N, CA and C atoms as a LAMMPS dump frame, in Angstrom:
ITEM: TIMESTEP
0
ITEM: NUMBER OF ATOMS
468
ITEM: BOX BOUNDS ff ff ff
-5.0000000000000000e+02 5.0000000000000000e+02
-5.0000000000000000e+02 5.0000000000000000e+02
-5.0000000000000000e+02 5.0000000000000000e+02
ITEM: ATOMS id mol type element x y z
1 1 1 N -193.364 49.42 312.138
2 1 2 C -194.004 48.96 313.359
3 1 3 C -193.581 49.805 314.552
4 2 1 N -192.316 50.194 314.592
5 2 2 C -191.838 51.011 315.694
6 2 3 C -192.573 52.342 315.72
7 3 1 N -192.76 52.938 314.562
8 3 2 C -193.444 54.228 314.481
9 3 3 C -194.868 54.084 314.985
10 4 1 N -195.531 53.023 314.576
11 4 2 C -196.916 52.811 315.02
12 4 3 C -196.971 52.613 316.529
13 5 1 N -196.047 51.856 317.067
14 5 2 C -196.031 51.617 318.508
15 5 3 C -195.799 52.911 319.273
16 6 1 N -194.814 53.687 318.839
17 6 2 C -194.524 54.956 319.509
18 6 3 C -195.704 55.926 319.389
19 7 1 N -196.33 55.943 318.226
20 7 2 C -197.484 56.825 318.016
21 7 3 C -198.643 56.432 318.927
22 8 1 N -198.927 55.138 318.998
23 8 2 C -200.036 54.665 319.835
24 8 3 C -199.756 54.867 321.319
25 9 1 N -198.49 54.737 321.729
26 9 2 C -198.139 54.971 323.128
27 9 3 C -198.448 56.402 323.546
28 10 1 N -198.325 57.302 322.602
29 10 2 C -198.604 58.712 322.902
30 10 3 C -200.06 59.087 322.641
31 11 1 N -200.836 58.159 322.097
32 11 2 C -202.254 58.409 321.845
33 11 3 C -202.492 59.335 320.663
34 12 1 N -201.575 59.334 319.696
35 12 2 C -201.7 60.21 318.532
36 12 3 C -202.329 59.46 317.378
37 13 1 N -203.057 60.18 316.559
38 13 2 C -203.55 59.622 315.301
39 13 3 C -202.453 59.782 314.256
40 14 1 N -202.628 59.132 313.121
41 14 2 C -201.653 59.288 312.046
42 14 3 C -201.626 60.74 311.564
43 15 1 N -202.792 61.368 311.548
44 15 2 C -202.887 62.766 311.136
45 15 3 C -202.091 63.667 312.085
46 16 1 N -202.233 63.433 313.382
47 16 2 C -201.5 64.235 314.365
48 16 3 C -199.996 64.048 314.21
49 17 1 N -199.552 62.8 314.016
50 17 2 C -198.124 62.543 313.829
51 17 3 C -197.626 63.229 312.561
52 18 1 N -198.421 63.189 311.509
53 18 2 C -198.031 63.842 310.262
54 18 3 C -197.853 65.345 310.472
55 19 1 N -198.773 65.958 311.194
56 19 2 C -198.687 67.393 311.453
57 19 3 C -197.465 67.731 312.31
58 20 1 N -197.218 66.918 313.33
59 20 2 C -196.082 67.176 314.219
60 20 3 C -194.739 66.98 313.518
61 21 1 N -194.681 66.001 312.616
62 21 2 C -193.413 65.685 311.957
63 21 3 C -193.213 66.431 310.643
64 22 1 N -194.277 67.008 310.119
65 22 2 C -194.177 67.684 308.835
66 22 3 C -194.202 66.732 307.656
67 23 1 N -194.587 65.488 307.911
68 23 2 C -194.679 64.49 306.844
69 23 3 C -196.121 64.368 306.369
70 24 1 N -196.289 63.726 305.247
71 24 2 C -197.61 63.459 304.699
72 24 3 C -198.232 62.281 305.451
73 25 1 N -199.543 62.274 305.607
74 25 2 C -200.226 61.158 306.272
75 25 3 C -199.949 59.856 305.53
76 26 1 N -199.942 59.92 304.209
77 26 2 C -199.681 58.724 303.404
78 26 3 C -198.277 58.179 303.685
79 27 1 N -197.322 59.059 303.914
80 27 2 C -195.96 58.632 304.253
81 27 3 C -195.956 57.885 305.584
82 28 1 N -196.68 58.411 306.556
83 28 2 C -196.791 57.74 307.864
84 28 3 C -197.412 56.357 307.685
85 29 1 N -198.455 56.259 306.884
86 29 2 C -199.125 54.977 306.649
87 29 3 C -198.165 53.971 306.013
88 30 1 N -197.409 54.416 305.024
89 30 2 C -196.458 53.509 304.359
90 30 3 C -195.379 53.03 305.327
91 31 1 N -194.877 53.939 306.153
92 31 2 C -193.839 53.559 307.122
93 31 3 C -194.396 52.551 308.112
94 32 1 N -195.629 52.776 308.584
95 32 2 C -196.228 51.858 309.557
96 32 3 C -196.522 50.491 308.942
97 33 1 N -196.688 50.43 307.633
98 33 2 C -196.919 49.145 306.966
99 33 3 C -195.623 48.413 306.659
100 34 1 N -194.473 49.063 306.958
101 34 2 C -193.205 48.367 306.807
102 34 3 C -192.308 48.883 305.707
103 35 1 N -192.741 49.887 304.953
104 35 2 C -191.872 50.439 303.916
105 35 3 C -190.723 51.189 304.561
106 36 1 N -189.538 51.041 304.011
107 36 2 C -188.341 51.685 304.555
108 36 3 C -188.444 53.199 304.379
109 37 1 N -188.354 53.964 305.462
110 37 2 C -188.456 55.42 305.343
111 37 3 C -187.166 56.047 304.811
112 38 1 N -187.307 57.22 304.225
113 38 2 C -186.122 57.95 303.76
114 38 3 C -185.388 58.519 304.975
115 39 1 N -184.172 58.978 304.744
116 39 2 C -183.368 59.56 305.816
117 39 3 C -184.072 60.795 306.382
118 40 1 N -184.649 61.611 305.488
119 40 2 C -185.346 62.82 305.932
120 40 3 C -186.544 62.473 306.811
121 41 1 N -187.294 61.455 306.395
122 41 2 C -188.454 61.029 307.19
123 41 3 C -188.012 60.519 308.552
124 42 1 N -186.925 59.734 308.572
125 42 2 C -186.398 59.222 309.841
126 42 3 C -185.989 60.354 310.766
127 43 1 N -185.341 61.376 310.205
128 43 2 C -184.928 62.512 311.021
129 43 3 C -186.14 63.222 311.616
130 44 1 N -187.165 63.417 310.805
131 44 2 C -188.376 64.096 311.285
132 44 3 C -189.043 63.299 312.394
133 45 1 N -189.156 61.99 312.196
134 45 2 C -189.812 61.143 313.195
135 45 3 C -188.979 61.058 314.469
136 46 1 N -187.665 60.958 314.318
137 46 2 C -186.795 60.902 315.491
138 46 3 C -186.935 62.168 316.322
139 47 1 N -187.058 63.313 315.648
140 47 2 C -187.214 64.578 316.363
141 47 3 C -188.544 64.617 317.12
142 48 1 N -189.602 64.139 316.497
143 48 2 C -190.925 64.15 317.14
144 48 3 C -190.948 63.238 318.357
145 49 1 N -190.298 62.068 318.245
146 49 2 C -190.323 61.089 319.341
147 49 3 C -189.161 61.276 320.315
148 50 1 N -188.36 62.315 320.132
149 50 2 C -187.199 62.59 320.978
150 50 3 C -186.235 61.405 321.02
151 51 1 N -185.913 60.874 319.848
152 51 2 C -184.979 59.764 319.729
153 51 3 C -183.709 60.245 319.052
154 52 1 N -182.603 59.557 319.322
155 52 2 C -181.333 59.893 318.697
156 52 3 C -181.3 59.267 317.312
157 53 1 N -181.337 60.086 316.293
158 53 2 C -181.383 59.604 314.912
159 53 3 C -180.149 58.789 314.542
160 54 1 N -178.974 59.211 314.969
161 54 2 C -177.738 58.537 314.575
162 54 3 C -177.713 57.083 315.062
163 55 1 N -178.255 56.833 316.243
164 55 2 C -178.299 55.464 316.772
165 55 3 C -179.189 54.596 315.911
166 56 1 N -180.361 55.125 315.563
167 56 2 C -181.306 54.34 314.768
168 56 3 C -180.813 54.138 313.346
169 57 1 N -180.094 55.132 312.814
170 57 2 C -179.571 55.012 311.461
171 57 3 C -178.498 53.931 311.405
172 58 1 N -177.624 53.89 312.418
173 58 2 C -176.544 52.907 312.429
174 58 3 C -177.076 51.495 312.653
175 59 1 N -178.041 51.352 313.532
176 59 2 C -178.567 50.034 313.847
177 59 3 C -179.429 49.483 312.723
178 60 1 N -180.074 50.35 311.986
179 60 2 C -181.019 49.905 310.978
180 60 3 C -182.378 49.716 311.617
181 61 1 N -183.41 49.916 310.843
182 61 2 C -184.765 49.861 311.379
183 61 3 C -185.129 48.465 311.89
184 62 1 N -184.621 47.413 311.256
185 62 2 C -184.978 46.058 311.693
186 62 3 C -184.517 45.799 313.115
187 63 1 N -183.309 46.255 313.463
188 63 2 C -182.808 46.059 314.817
189 63 3 C -183.626 46.845 315.824
190 64 1 N -183.99 48.062 315.478
191 64 2 C -184.776 48.891 316.388
192 64 3 C -186.128 48.243 316.637
193 65 1 N -186.741 47.744 315.573
194 65 2 C -188.051 47.108 315.721
195 65 3 C -187.952 45.87 316.6
196 66 1 N -186.936 45.037 316.363
197 66 2 C -186.837 43.805 317.148
198 66 3 C -186.566 44.093 318.616
199 67 1 N -185.868 45.188 318.91
200 67 2 C -185.573 45.511 320.294
201 67 3 C -186.796 46.048 321.034
202 68 1 N -187.624 46.8 320.336
203 68 2 C -188.714 47.489 321.015
204 68 3 C -190.058 46.796 320.878
205 69 1 N -190.145 45.808 320.02
206 69 2 C -191.438 45.182 319.793
207 69 3 C -191.308 43.669 319.884
208 70 1 N -192.086 43.084 320.76
209 70 2 C -192.023 41.647 320.942
210 70 3 C -192.83 40.942 319.862
211 71 1 N -192.631 39.655 319.768
212 71 2 C -193.367 38.862 318.791
213 71 3 C -194.87 38.904 319.071
214 72 1 N -195.223 38.959 320.346
215 72 2 C -196.641 39.008 320.701
216 72 3 C -197.278 40.305 320.21
217 73 1 N -196.535 41.408 320.306
218 73 2 C -197.062 42.686 319.83
219 73 3 C -197.242 42.675 318.324
220 74 1 N -196.291 42.097 317.615
221 74 2 C -196.398 42.01 316.16
222 74 3 C -197.613 41.183 315.773
223 75 1 N -197.791 40.04 316.437
224 75 2 C -198.966 39.211 316.16
225 75 3 C -200.257 39.938 316.507
226 76 1 N -200.247 40.698 317.59
227 76 2 C -201.44 41.444 317.975
228 76 3 C -201.786 42.498 316.929
229 77 1 N -200.779 43.202 316.424
230 77 2 C -201.027 44.192 315.372
231 77 3 C -201.591 43.53 314.123
232 78 1 N -201.054 42.366 313.763
233 78 2 C -201.557 41.654 312.584
234 78 3 C -203.013 41.25 312.79
235 79 1 N -203.324 40.745 313.972
236 79 2 C -204.695 40.312 314.261
237 79 3 C -205.653 41.497 314.234
238 80 1 N -205.222 42.631 314.765
239 80 2 C -206.077 43.819 314.761
240 80 3 C -206.319 44.294 313.326
241 81 1 N -205.296 44.238 312.488
242 81 2 C -205.476 44.619 311.083
243 81 3 C -206.462 43.685 310.378
244 82 1 N -206.358 42.39 310.668
245 82 2 C -207.298 41.442 310.081
246 82 3 C -208.721 41.728 310.555
247 83 1 N -208.863 42.036 311.834
248 83 2 C -210.175 42.351 312.39
249 83 3 C -210.736 43.621 311.757
250 84 1 N -209.887 44.611 311.584
251 84 2 C -210.313 45.857 310.933
252 84 3 C -210.794 45.569 309.511
253 85 1 N -210.068 44.74 308.786
254 85 2 C -210.469 44.361 307.431
255 85 3 C -211.825 43.687 307.418
256 86 1 N -212.067 42.83 308.409
257 86 2 C -213.374 42.17 308.491
258 86 3 C -214.483 43.179 308.756
259 87 1 N -214.264 44.105 309.679
260 87 2 C -215.288 45.119 309.977
261 87 3 C -215.596 45.976 308.756
262 88 1 N -214.578 46.316 307.994
263 88 2 C -214.801 47.085 306.768
264 88 3 C -215.618 46.254 305.779
265 89 1 N -215.274 44.996 305.624
266 89 2 C -216.003 44.09 304.741
267 89 3 C -217.467 43.976 305.17
268 90 1 N -217.689 43.82 306.465
269 90 2 C -219.05 43.698 306.991
270 90 3 C -219.853 44.978 306.757
271 91 1 N -219.236 46.13 306.971
272 91 2 C -219.926 47.406 306.756
273 91 3 C -220.284 47.581 305.281
274 92 1 N -219.379 47.206 304.387
275 92 2 C -219.666 47.286 302.958
276 92 3 C -220.839 46.376 302.601
277 93 1 N -220.841 45.186 303.148
278 93 2 C -221.915 44.229 302.901
279 93 3 C -223.261 44.807 303.318
280 94 1 N -223.327 45.317 304.534
281 94 2 C -224.591 45.856 305.053
282 94 3 C -225.069 47.025 304.199
283 95 1 N -224.177 47.92 303.867
284 95 2 C -224.541 49.103 303.087
285 95 3 C -225.024 48.73 301.686
286 96 1 N -224.255 47.891 300.999
287 96 2 C -224.624 47.507 299.635
288 96 3 C -225.912 46.7 299.618
289 97 1 N -226.087 45.788 300.562
290 97 2 C -227.309 44.987 300.615
291 97 3 C -228.513 45.889 300.873
292 98 1 N -228.377 46.885 301.739
293 98 2 C -229.478 47.814 301.998
294 98 3 C -229.862 48.566 300.729
295 99 1 N -228.867 49.07 300.013
296 99 2 C -229.144 49.802 298.771
297 99 3 C -229.771 48.875 297.728
298 100 1 N -229.215 47.694 297.563
299 100 2 C -229.76 46.753 296.575
300 100 3 C -231.182 46.309 296.919
301 101 1 N -231.481 46.168 298.195
302 101 2 C -232.831 45.79 298.605
303 101 3 C -233.827 46.884 298.227
304 102 1 N -233.446 48.12 298.45
305 102 2 C -234.313 49.246 298.064
306 102 3 C -234.487 49.283 296.55
307 103 1 N -233.393 49.116 295.805
308 103 2 C -233.468 49.113 294.34
309 103 3 C -234.355 47.979 293.866
310 104 1 N -234.202 46.803 294.434
311 104 2 C -235.012 45.651 294.07
312 104 3 C -236.491 45.909 294.363
313 105 1 N -236.783 46.479 295.508
314 105 2 C -238.172 46.755 295.88
315 105 3 C -238.813 47.788 294.953
316 106 1 N -238.036 48.753 294.501
317 106 2 C -238.576 49.806 293.632
318 106 3 C -238.683 49.384 292.17
319 107 1 N -237.757 48.576 291.699
320 107 2 C -237.732 48.224 290.274
321 107 3 C -238.528 46.962 289.949
322 108 1 N -238.332 45.918 290.704
323 108 2 C -239.038 44.652 290.436
324 108 3 C -239.564 44.078 291.749
325 109 1 N -240.662 44.648 292.266
326 109 2 C -241.149 44.188 293.572
327 109 3 C -241.689 42.755 293.572
328 110 1 N -242.066 42.23 292.413
329 110 2 C -242.613 40.864 292.356
330 110 3 C -241.537 39.805 292.159
331 111 1 N -240.316 40.228 291.899
332 111 2 C -239.221 39.288 291.664
333 111 3 C -238.028 39.69 292.535
334 112 1 N -237.733 38.913 293.569
335 112 2 C -236.679 39.25 294.528
336 112 3 C -235.368 38.592 294.134
337 113 1 N -234.586 39.283 293.335
338 113 2 C -233.267 38.81 292.924
339 113 3 C -232.189 39.126 293.964
340 114 1 N -232.467 40.088 294.84
341 114 2 C -231.466 40.517 295.815
342 114 3 C -231.105 39.404 296.802
343 115 1 N -231.991 38.433 296.944
344 115 2 C -231.716 37.34 297.878
345 115 3 C -230.459 36.567 297.489
346 116 1 N -230.182 36.457 296.191
347 116 2 C -228.999 35.722 295.75
348 116 3 C -227.717 36.486 296.08
349 117 1 N -227.812 37.791 296.007
350 117 2 C -226.656 38.611 296.401
351 117 3 C -226.434 38.478 297.907
352 118 1 N -227.522 38.521 298.673
353 118 2 C -227.432 38.389 300.13
354 118 3 C -226.79 37.061 300.508
355 119 1 N -227.245 35.998 299.874
356 119 2 C -226.723 34.66 300.196
357 119 3 C -225.265 34.526 299.756
358 120 1 N -224.978 34.883 298.51
359 120 2 C -223.618 34.723 297.982
360 120 3 C -222.589 35.545 298.74
361 121 1 N -222.859 36.83 298.914
362 121 2 C -221.922 37.688 299.61
363 121 3 C -221.9 37.345 301.095
364 122 1 N -223.044 36.927 301.629
365 122 2 C -223.111 36.518 303.034
366 122 3 C -222.181 35.356 303.326
367 123 1 N -222.096 34.425 302.38
368 123 2 C -221.169 33.297 302.531
369 123 3 C -219.73 33.819 302.573
370 124 1 N -219.44 34.81 301.731
371 124 2 C -218.104 35.414 301.732
372 124 3 C -217.786 36.094 303.051
373 125 1 N -218.751 36.842 303.59
374 125 2 C -218.546 37.519 304.872
375 125 3 C -218.366 36.493 305.99
376 126 1 N -219.168 35.44 305.958
377 126 2 C -219.064 34.392 306.976
378 126 3 C -217.712 33.689 306.899
379 127 1 N -217.232 33.416 305.681
380 127 2 C -215.923 32.76 305.565
381 127 3 C -214.803 33.701 306.005
382 128 1 N -214.976 35.004 305.774
383 128 2 C -214.006 35.986 306.258
384 128 3 C -213.977 35.967 307.788
385 129 1 N -215.146 35.898 308.402
386 129 2 C -215.216 35.827 309.856
387 129 3 C -214.537 34.553 310.367
388 130 1 N -214.789 33.423 309.691
389 130 2 C -214.145 32.177 310.106
390 130 3 C -212.627 32.279 310.009
391 131 1 N -212.17 32.989 308.988
392 131 2 C -210.734 33.134 308.777
393 131 3 C -210.063 33.906 309.908
394 132 1 N -210.697 34.979 310.385
395 132 2 C -210.069 35.776 311.444
396 132 3 C -210.425 35.285 312.838
397 133 1 N -211.515 34.546 312.933
398 133 2 C -211.949 34.056 314.237
399 133 3 C -211.092 32.88 314.659
400 134 1 N -210.86 32.789 315.926
401 134 2 C -210.09 31.658 316.426
402 134 3 C -210.967 30.728 317.249
403 135 1 N -212.256 30.81 316.984
404 135 2 C -213.195 29.965 317.723
405 135 3 C -212.999 28.49 317.416
406 136 1 N -212.647 28.182 316.175
407 136 2 C -212.517 26.796 315.775
408 136 3 C -211.063 26.348 315.675
409 137 1 N -210.131 27.293 315.82
410 137 2 C -208.71 26.965 315.806
411 137 3 C -208.167 26.567 314.452
412 138 1 N -208.96 26.718 313.417
413 138 2 C -208.508 26.337 312.089
414 138 3 C -207.617 27.431 311.509
415 139 1 N -206.385 27.103 311.304
416 139 2 C -205.43 28 310.658
417 139 3 C -205.334 29.368 311.333
418 140 1 N -205.523 29.414 312.637
419 140 2 C -205.428 30.661 313.393
420 140 3 C -203.999 30.943 313.823
421 141 1 N -203.843 31.934 314.69
422 141 2 C -202.501 32.329 315.116
423 141 3 C -201.822 31.216 315.929
424 142 1 N -202.61 30.437 316.679
425 142 2 C -202.022 29.324 317.435
426 142 3 C -201.441 28.29 316.472
427 143 1 N -202.203 27.99 315.423
428 143 2 C -201.731 27.052 314.416
429 143 3 C -200.477 27.59 313.729
430 144 1 N -200.493 28.901 313.376
431 144 2 C -199.335 29.526 312.736
432 144 3 C -198.097 29.41 313.62
433 145 1 N -198.282 29.704 314.917
434 145 2 C -197.158 29.644 315.85
435 145 3 C -196.611 28.22 315.931
436 146 1 N -197.495 27.235 315.98
437 146 2 C -197.061 25.839 316.027
438 146 3 C -196.281 25.471 314.769
439 147 1 N -196.733 25.928 313.61
440 147 2 C -196.057 25.619 312.354
441 147 3 C -194.68 26.275 312.285
442 148 1 N -194.582 27.515 312.761
443 148 2 C -193.293 28.206 312.781
444 148 3 C -192.328 27.475 313.7
445 149 1 N -192.796 27.119 314.887
446 149 2 C -191.938 26.398 315.836
447 149 3 C -191.502 25.053 315.259
448 150 1 N -192.411 24.391 314.564
449 150 2 C -192.107 23.1 313.962
450 150 3 C -191.02 23.248 312.893
451 151 1 N -191.138 24.269 312.056
452 151 2 C -190.16 24.47 310.994
453 151 3 C -188.807 24.957 311.519
454 152 1 N -188.817 25.61 312.668
455 152 2 C -187.564 26.046 313.274
456 152 3 C -186.934 24.951 314.119
457 153 1 N -187.636 23.836 314.239
458 153 2 C -187.104 22.706 314.996
459 153 3 C -187.18 22.875 316.49
460 154 1 N -188.055 23.735 316.939
461 154 2 C -188.205 23.955 318.387
462 154 3 C -189.383 23.161 318.904
463 155 1 N -189.303 22.809 320.161
464 155 2 C -190.41 22.135 320.829
465 155 3 C -191.295 23.165 321.485
466 156 1 N -192.587 22.956 321.461
467 156 2 C -193.524 23.877 322.113
468 156 3 C -193.637 23.6 323.582
């Protein structure tokens, strides 16, 4: 998370960070998803971001993340990832439905089977939207926060 925050603050893409640090793009992606980086990767990233590697190595990545990233930022990153997943799902739906509609029209124009795919997958896309949307407050981030506070014994 720290790497992603520092990268976004500088307006760099993952590709740009990979080129600057000499790391693979896939390595950057894994680190940003929370995988523990190797010592060599940490040194490369520390050099790119002008950070003291020895301080971060001694503190451990968890301490660095907690110091530089608030709970609100972590929740915001999670919400953005969920939103990105929904957009990808929606784009796949539109593309596949368009192709299937053309195939249906060309192969069996008198029998429209594609409607069942549209309805079935459409329900899936709609439920995905409900899951990430906080319009109805069902199991959203507010609910999650309330449940965490409840289990920690804190009052809201």
